[in-house]
N, C-alpha and C positions, 0 to 999 in steps of 0.2 A: 459628593455624598454628604448629607446633612447629619453630622455625628450627633448633634443634640436630639434630633428626631429619633435616631436609632436607639440612643440611650433611653429616651422616653418610652419608646415601644417596648424595649427589653424590660424596663421597670414595670410596665403594665402587664406584660406576660408573667413576670415574677410575682406581681400582686395576686394574680389568679392562682398560680400553682402553690404559693406559700401557704394557702389555707388548707392544703392537704395534710392529713394527720401524720403521714410517714415523710419525714424530712428528706431522706435520701431519694425517695421516689419523686418528691416534689422537685428537687434539684435536677434529677434526670429528666423530668418533664419539661423544665425550662430549656435545658440543652437540646432535647429531642425536638421540641417545637422550633427552636431557632435553626437547628440543622436541617429540618425537613422543609421549612417554609421560607427561609431567607436565602436569597441568592448568594453565591460565594463572595462577591465584592461587599455585600452588606455585612457578612460575617467577618471578613478581613478588617473592615472599618471599625466594627464593634470591638474586636480583639485588640486593635491598635489603640482604641480609646481606653481599654482596660490597662494598657501598659503606660499610658500617660499619667500625669499628676491627677489625683482623684477629682479635683474640681476645675481642671483645665478648660472644660467646655461649658461651664456654668451649670449644667445638669449632671448630677452625680449618680452613678450606678448605685442601686440599693445594695446593702451588704449581702442580701439573699441572692441577687442576680450575680454579683461579683463572685460569690462562693460557687454558684453553678458554673460560671464561665471558667473559673480557675480549675475546678474539679473535672470538667469535661472538655478542656481546651483541645486536647488531641483530636477528639471526634468532631469538634466544631471547626477546626482549621481546614480550609478547603485544600484539596490536592492541587499540587502545582500543575499548571496547564501544560499539556504536551505540545511539543513543537514539531510534530510529525507532519 
């Protein structure tokens, strides 16, 4: 998984939603977009990057995207795969 590409994509999503007048709605929009359109392994990799040093991958999450991920982490975290 190319973490730098995921961070870049998340930042572009954040750029779109950040222009919304309602800050909380914009944060929810980022999280909802990522939850709905990114597969679980992409979300896991992005959340893992969030937990690393801010500049560990060369491309840094924007403050706005970081706020969205932190505030909506529970809904963004994929459910554990069942072993049934």
